[in-house]
C-alpha positions in Angstrom: -0.2 0.0 -0.3 2.4 2.5 1.2 4.5 2.1 -2.5 0.8 2.9 -4.3 0.9 6.1 -2.0 4.7 7.1 -2.7 4.0 6.6 -7.0 0.2 8.3 -6.7 1.7 11.2 -4.1 5.2 11.8 -5.9 3.3 12.2 -9.7 2.0 16.0 -8.0 5.6 16.9 -9.0 4.6 16.0 -12.7 2.0 19.4 -12.4 3.9 21.2 -9.3 7.2 22.7 -8.6 6.7 22.5 -4.8 4.0 20.4 -2.7 3.3 21.1 0.6 1.5 19.0 3.0 -0.1 21.0 6.3 -1.2 18.2 9.1 -2.6 18.2 12.4 -3.8 15.7 14.5 -5.7 16.5 17.7 -3.0 15.9 19.9 0.0 17.4 18.5 1.0 20.6 16.9 0.2 21.9 13.2 3.5 21.0 11.0 4.2 21.8 7.2 6.1 19.3 5.3 7.5 21.0 2.1 9.4 19.6 -0.9 10.4 21.1 -4.6 11.3 16.9 -5.5 15.0 16.1 -5.8 14.8 13.6 -2.8 14.9 16.4 -0.1 12.1 18.0 2.3 11.7 19.9 5.0 9.3 19.8 8.0 8.6 22.4 10.5 6.2 23.7 13.2 3.4 25.7 11.5 3.0 28.9 13.5 1.4 31.1 11.0 -1.1 29.5 9.0 -4.5 29.0 9.5 -5.4 26.4 11.7 -7.0 23.1 10.5 -8.2 21.9 14.5 -7.3 18.5 12.7 -7.0 16.9 9.4 -4.2 17.2 6.2 -4.2 19.8 3.6 -1.9 19.8 0.7 -1.0 22.6 -1.7 0.2 21.9 -4.8 2.3 25.0 -6.5 1.6 24.5 -10.2 4.2 24.8 -12.7 3.3 27.3 -15.0 2.7 25.4 -18.2 0.3 23.2 -16.2 -2.7 25.5 -15.2 -5.1 23.6 -17.7 -5.2 20.8 -14.2 -7.0 23.5 -12.0 -10.1 23.4 -14.9 -12.8 21.3 -13.7 -13.5 19.8 -16.8 -9.8 18.4 -17.1 -9.7 17.0 -13.8 -12.9 15.2 -14.6 -11.5 13.6 -17.9 -8.2 12.6 -16.0 -10.3 10.8 -13.8 -12.4 9.3 -15.9 -9.7 7.8 -17.9 -7.7 6.7 -14.9 -10.1 4.9 -13.2 
């Protein structure tokens, strides 16, 4: 299962220059995991962003030439093709 998640997650770099994962559990602080691929990442305490309460938010910083993937019709096309 983990390998499948990794392949799917890292495919985000096909359309994004940078990925941020903001996460918070009930009993812990809120953290930001950030990477621009290339095998390196940072994890830091999120003291400035809006509070999640709990859960995870994924932010893709889209590549300039991949903005069509933000359109609803393109998303539906990709989901239909690959599901």
